[in-house]
FIKOL-676927 format. One record per residue (C-alpha): x, y, z; residue in one letter; residue number from 1. Coordinates in nm, 2 decimals, always signed. Example, Ala and Ser with C-alpha at 12.3 -4.5 7.8 and 13.67 -1.06 7.14 Angstrom:
ATOM,c1,c2,c3,type,seq
ATOM,+1.23,-0.45,+0.78,A,1
ATOM,+1.37,-0.11,+0.71,S,2
//
This chain:
ATOM,c1,c2,c3,type,seq
ATOM,+8.38,+2.60,+3.88,M,1
ATOM,+8.50,+2.64,+3.59,A,2
ATOM,+8.74,+2.34,+3.43,K,3
ATOM,+8.85,+2.29,+3.08,R,4
ATOM,+8.97,+1.96,+2.91,L,5
ATOM,+9.32,+1.92,+2.81,H,6
ATOM,+9.48,+1.64,+2.63,F,7
ATOM,+9.85,+1.55,+2.77,D,8
ATOM,+10.15,+1.43,+2.54,S,9
ATOM,+10.02,+1.06,+2.57,A,10
ATOM,+9.68,+1.16,+2.42,G,11
ATOM,+9.53,+1.09,+2.77,K,12
ATOM,+9.24,+1.38,+2.88,S,13
ATOM,+9.28,+1.53,+3.19,E,14
ATOM,+9.07,+1.81,+3.36,W,15
ATOM,+9.22,+2.15,+3.50,E,16
ATOM,+9.10,+2.43,+3.71,I,17
ATOM,+9.04,+2.75,+3.55,S,18
ATOM,+9.25,+2.99,+3.78,P,19
ATOM,+8.98,+3.25,+3.72,M,20
ATOM,+8.70,+3.03,+3.83,S,21
ATOM,+8.89,+2.96,+4.21,R,22
ATOM,+8.84,+3.21,+4.53,H,23
ATOM,+9.07,+3.18,+4.82,F,24
ATOM,+8.98,+3.29,+5.15,P,25
ATOM,+9.12,+3.53,+5.37,R,26
ATOM,+9.41,+3.45,+5.65,F,27
ATOM,+9.10,+3.46,+5.92,Q,28
ATOM,+8.85,+3.22,+5.76,L,29
ATOM,+9.15,+2.94,+5.76,R,30
ATOM,+9.24,+3.04,+6.13,L,31
ATOM,+8.89,+3.02,+6.26,Q,32
ATOM,+8.82,+2.71,+6.12,A,33
ATOM,+9.13,+2.53,+6.24,A,34
ATOM,+9.08,+2.67,+6.58,I,35
ATOM,+8.72,+2.51,+6.57,V,36
ATOM,+8.85,+2.20,+6.43,D,37
ATOM,+9.15,+2.18,+6.71,G,38
ATOM,+8.86,+2.24,+6.96,L,39
ATOM,+8.65,+1.94,+6.83,I,40
ATOM,+8.98,+1.73,+6.80,V,41
ATOM,+9.03,+1.78,+7.16,F,42
ATOM,+8.68,+1.68,+7.27,V,43
ATOM,+8.68,+1.36,+7.10,L,44
ATOM,+9.04,+1.29,+7.24,F,45
ATOM,+8.90,+1.33,+7.58,L,46
ATOM,+8.56,+1.18,+7.49,A,47
ATOM,+8.69,+0.86,+7.31,S,48
ATOM,+8.99,+0.81,+7.53,G,49
ATOM,+8.74,+0.82,+7.83,L,50
ATOM,+8.47,+0.58,+7.65,F,51
ATOM,+8.78,+0.34,+7.55,I,52
ATOM,+8.97,+0.33,+7.92,A,53
ATOM,+8.64,+0.19,+8.07,R,54
ATOM,+8.73,-0.16,+7.89,F,55
ATOM,+9.00,-0.42,+7.94,D,56
ATOM,+9.19,-0.38,+7.64,L,57
ATOM,+9.60,-0.36,+7.59,P,58
ATOM,+9.71,-0.03,+7.55,A,59
ATOM,+9.80,-0.01,+7.18,Y,60
ATOM,+9.42,-0.12,+7.13,A,61
ATOM,+9.30,+0.15,+7.37,K,62
ATOM,+9.53,+0.41,+7.14,V,63
ATOM,+9.45,+0.23,+6.80,S,64
ATOM,+9.05,+0.32,+6.88,F,65
ATOM,+9.14,+0.71,+6.95,V,66
ATOM,+9.35,+0.75,+6.67,A,67
ATOM,+9.08,+0.58,+6.47,L,68
ATOM,+8.81,+0.84,+6.58,V,69
ATOM,+9.01,+1.13,+6.54,I,70
ATOM,+9.11,+1.01,+6.18,L,71
ATOM,+8.75,+0.99,+6.08,A,72
ATOM,+8.70,+1.29,+6.20,F,73
ATOM,+8.93,+1.56,+6.00,E,74
ATOM,+9.08,+1.31,+5.72,P,75
ATOM,+8.74,+1.12,+5.67,G,76
ATOM,+8.56,+1.43,+5.64,L,77
ATOM,+8.79,+1.60,+5.43,V,78
ATOM,+8.83,+1.28,+5.19,S,79
ATOM,+8.45,+1.21,+5.18,L,80
ATOM,+8.29,+1.55,+5.19,T,81
ATOM,+8.58,+1.80,+5.10,G,82
ATOM,+8.53,+2.00,+5.45,S,83
ATOM,+8.55,+1.93,+5.81,T,84
ATOM,+8.32,+2.09,+6.08,I,85
ATOM,+8.50,+2.42,+6.10,G,86
ATOM,+8.57,+2.41,+5.71,H,87
ATOM,+8.17,+2.39,+5.64,Y,88
ATOM,+8.08,+2.67,+5.90,L,89
ATOM,+8.36,+2.92,+5.71,R,90
ATOM,+8.21,+2.80,+5.41,N,91
ATOM,+8.56,+2.64,+5.28,L,92
ATOM,+8.65,+2.31,+5.08,K,93
ATOM,+8.95,+2.13,+5.03,V,94
ATOM,+9.05,+2.02,+4.70,E,95
ATOM,+9.36,+1.92,+4.48,D,96
ATOM,+9.51,+2.21,+4.32,A,97
ATOM,+9.53,+2.10,+3.98,E,98
ATOM,+9.23,+1.92,+3.92,T,99
ATOM,+8.95,+2.04,+4.20,G,100
ATOM,+8.88,+1.70,+4.29,R,101
ATOM,+8.84,+1.58,+4.65,R,102
ATOM,+9.13,+1.43,+4.81,L,103
ATOM,+9.20,+1.06,+4.88,N,104
ATOM,+9.21,+0.91,+5.19,L,105
ATOM,+9.60,+0.89,+5.21,I,106
ATOM,+9.67,+1.24,+5.07,R,107
ATOM,+9.38,+1.35,+5.34,A,108
ATOM,+9.58,+1.16,+5.65,I,109
ATOM,+9.93,+1.29,+5.56,V,110
ATOM,+9.77,+1.67,+5.53,R,111
ATOM,+9.62,+1.58,+5.86,F,112
ATOM,+9.93,+1.45,+6.02,T,113
ATOM,+10.17,+1.75,+5.88,V,114
ATOM,+9.90,+2.01,+6.00,K,115
ATOM,+9.89,+1.81,+6.36,A,116
ATOM,+10.29,+1.84,+6.40,V,117
ATOM,+10.28,+2.21,+6.31,L,118
ATOM,+10.00,+2.35,+6.48,G,119
ATOM,+9.87,+2.68,+6.39,L,120
ATOM,+10.24,+2.73,+6.25,Y,121
ATOM,+10.15,+2.55,+5.93,S,122
ATOM,+9.93,+2.84,+5.86,L,123
ATOM,+10.16,+3.08,+5.80,T,124
ATOM,+10.28,+3.01,+5.47,S,125
ATOM,+9.93,+3.10,+5.37,I,126
ATOM,+10.05,+3.49,+5.36,L,127
ATOM,+10.33,+3.42,+5.10,I,128
ATOM,+10.24,+3.12,+4.91,T,129
ATOM,+10.10,+3.19,+4.52,Q,130
ATOM,+9.77,+2.99,+4.60,K,131
ATOM,+9.76,+3.03,+4.93,H,132
ATOM,+9.88,+2.69,+5.07,Q,133
ATOM,+9.93,+2.63,+5.42,A,134
ATOM,+10.23,+2.41,+5.49,V,135
ATOM,+10.00,+2.10,+5.51,H,136
ATOM,+9.83,+2.21,+5.19,D,137
ATOM,+10.18,+2.24,+4.98,M,138
ATOM,+10.26,+1.83,+5.18,A,139
ATOM,+10.00,+1.69,+4.95,V,140
ATOM,+9.92,+1.95,+4.66,G,141
ATOM,+9.58,+2.08,+4.84,S,142
ATOM,+9.40,+2.36,+4.83,V,143
ATOM,+9.17,+2.57,+5.03,V,144
ATOM,+8.88,+2.77,+4.85,V,145
ATOM,+8.55,+2.94,+4.94,L,146
ATOM,+8.28,+2.69,+4.84,R,147
ATOM,+8.05,+2.95,+4.76,H,148
ATOM,+8.20,+3.29,+4.65,P,149
ATOM,+7.92,+3.46,+4.53,E,150
ATOM,+7.86,+3.48,+4.90,R,151
ATOM,+8.13,+3.71,+4.96,Y,152
ATOM,+8.25,+4.10,+4.84,S,153
ATOM,+8.48,+4.12,+4.60,Q,154
ATOM,+8.76,+4.21,+4.82,A,155
ATOM,+8.73,+3.87,+5.05,D,156
ATOM,+8.74,+3.67,+4.74,R,157
ATOM,+9.13,+3.64,+4.68,L,158
ATOM,+9.25,+3.57,+4.33,P,159
ATOM,+9.57,+3.36,+4.30,E,160
ATOM,+9.86,+3.55,+4.37,R,161
ATOM,+10.10,+3.63,+4.04,K,162
ATOM,+10.48,+3.49,+4.10,R,163
ATOM,+10.68,+3.78,+4.00,L,164
ATOM,+11.04,+3.62,+3.91,D,165
ATOM,+10.89,+3.37,+3.62,E,166
ATOM,+11.24,+3.40,+3.50,A,167
ATOM,+11.31,+3.10,+3.75,F,168
ATOM,+11.29,+2.75,+3.78,V,169
ATOM,+11.10,+2.62,+4.11,Y,170
ATOM,+11.21,+2.29,+4.27,P,171
ATOM,+10.92,+2.07,+4.35,S,172
ATOM,+10.67,+2.13,+4.60,R,173
ATOM,+10.76,+1.82,+4.79,L,174
ATOM,+11.15,+1.93,+4.80,R,175
ATOM,+11.06,+2.27,+4.93,R,176
ATOM,+10.83,+2.13,+5.17,V,177
ATOM,+11.10,+1.87,+5.26,L,178
ATOM,+11.34,+2.15,+5.28,A,179
ATOM,+11.14,+2.37,+5.51,I,180
ATOM,+11.08,+2.10,+5.78,V,181
ATOM,+11.44,+1.97,+5.80,L,182
ATOM,+11.53,+2.34,+5.81,Y,183
ATOM,+11.25,+2.40,+6.11,L,184
ATOM,+11.39,+2.09,+6.29,V,185
ATOM,+11.70,+2.20,+6.27,A,186
ATOM,+11.62,+2.53,+6.43,L,187
ATOM,+11.43,+2.35,+6.70,L,188
ATOM,+11.73,+2.18,+6.80,I,189
ATOM,+11.90,+2.49,+6.79,S,190
ATOM,+11.66,+2.67,+7.02,F,191
ATOM,+11.67,+2.42,+7.27,V,192
ATOM,+12.06,+2.42,+7.30,F,193
ATOM,+12.06,+2.80,+7.33,A,194
ATOM,+11.82,+2.78,+7.61,L,195
ATOM,+12.01,+2.48,+7.76,H,196
ATOM,+12.38,+2.71,+7.77,F,197
ATOM,+12.22,+3.01,+7.80,L,198
ATOM,+11.96,+2.96,+8.10,L,199
ATOM,+12.09,+2.86,+8.45,S,200
ATOM,+12.03,+2.51,+8.55,N,201
ATOM,+11.77,+2.60,+8.78,R,202
ATOM,+11.59,+2.76,+8.53,C,203
ATOM,+11.62,+2.45,+8.25,F,204
ATOM,+11.56,+2.17,+8.43,L,205
ATOM,+11.28,+2.27,+8.73,Y,206
ATOM,+11.13,+2.59,+8.59,D,207
ATOM,+11.27,+2.83,+8.85,E,208
ATOM,+11.38,+3.10,+8.67,C,209
ATOM,+11.52,+3.47,+8.76,G,210
ATOM,+11.46,+3.80,+8.59,G,211
ATOM,+11.79,+3.75,+8.38,L,212
ATOM,+11.66,+3.39,+8.26,D,213
ATOM,+11.33,+3.54,+8.21,D,214
ATOM,+11.53,+3.79,+7.95,L,215
ATOM,+11.71,+3.55,+7.80,V,216
ATOM,+11.42,+3.31,+7.71,E,217
ATOM,+11.19,+3.58,+7.54,F,218
ATOM,+11.50,+3.72,+7.34,V,219
ATOM,+11.60,+3.33,+7.22,V,220
ATOM,+11.22,+3.28,+7.19,S,221
ATOM,+11.17,+3.59,+6.98,A,222
ATOM,+11.46,+3.47,+6.75,I,223
ATOM,+11.30,+3.14,+6.70,W,224
ATOM,+10.98,+3.28,+6.61,I,225
ATOM,+11.14,+3.51,+6.35,A,226
ATOM,+11.32,+3.23,+6.21,G,227
ATOM,+11.02,+2.98,+6.20,F,228
ATOM,+10.86,+3.25,+5.97,F,229
ATOM,+11.18,+3.34,+5.76,S,230
ATOM,+11.21,+2.95,+5.71,M,231
ATOM,+10.85,+2.94,+5.54,I,232
ATOM,+10.90,+3.22,+5.35,Y,233
ATOM,+11.24,+3.17,+5.21,F,234
ATOM,+11.14,+2.78,+5.15,G,235
ATOM,+10.79,+2.86,+4.96,A,236
ATOM,+10.98,+3.10,+4.73,N,237
ATOM,+11.31,+2.85,+4.73,G,238
ATOM,+11.56,+3.01,+4.86,R,239
ATOM,+11.68,+2.77,+5.10,L,240
ATOM,+11.97,+2.56,+5.02,W,241
ATOM,+11.90,+2.22,+4.89,G,242
ATOM,+11.57,+2.38,+4.73,A,243
ATOM,+11.68,+2.64,+4.53,R,244
ATOM,+11.53,+2.79,+4.24,K,245
ATOM,+11.76,+2.88,+3.95,R,246
ATOM,+11.72,+3.09,+3.66,P,247
ATOM,+11.57,+2.93,+3.32,C,248
ATOM,+11.79,+2.84,+3.05,V,249
ATOM,+11.69,+2.95,+2.72,E,250
//
């Protein structure tokens, strides 16, 4: 990967990644890697839980052991090697978006936590962000790139997307991610309240639903999915209130 050395205003030298040297994977490769890693985490969760249950330990000790096993797998591997098992199988690696270096353990843990909370939904922003970043990538300033791009055709080596509205100044990455998360939480709360008021009590509380309840749940769920993707799209593009882009002032 080509890098160039530059000096900041204080005279400190830093390495930058040349955008032309970086190749991003297609969405399906990220999805396949996430599914593989999800299955491995599930197996580790069950195996470590069954193992530690054999010992007479406090509940917090058992929970801590299971958490450490899972953290050692994904954040640990990302920090030490740049890739999880799923990434290796799909020829991917995680690196800092600016320097190309591996993430430290703290950033890798934050990245994993955001991904665990949002699940596969976190990947949707890959389709619209400039550097093909998932929500958990934007949260810590990471990108996922092809480890050996020469193994892929030109069509499968995606370049960085060009931003069409260079006339605007965007909020920081962290601010946009926080805005997306807050809007999604508000959307989720609205979704639950909508189901509570629109579904019958028998359906909402005991899952004994009639035909009308099923139709209402389908419509509300469709609105939730559309809202989820919209929040990510508008948030990534600086169009949510609280984290909006603004015109450049010359």
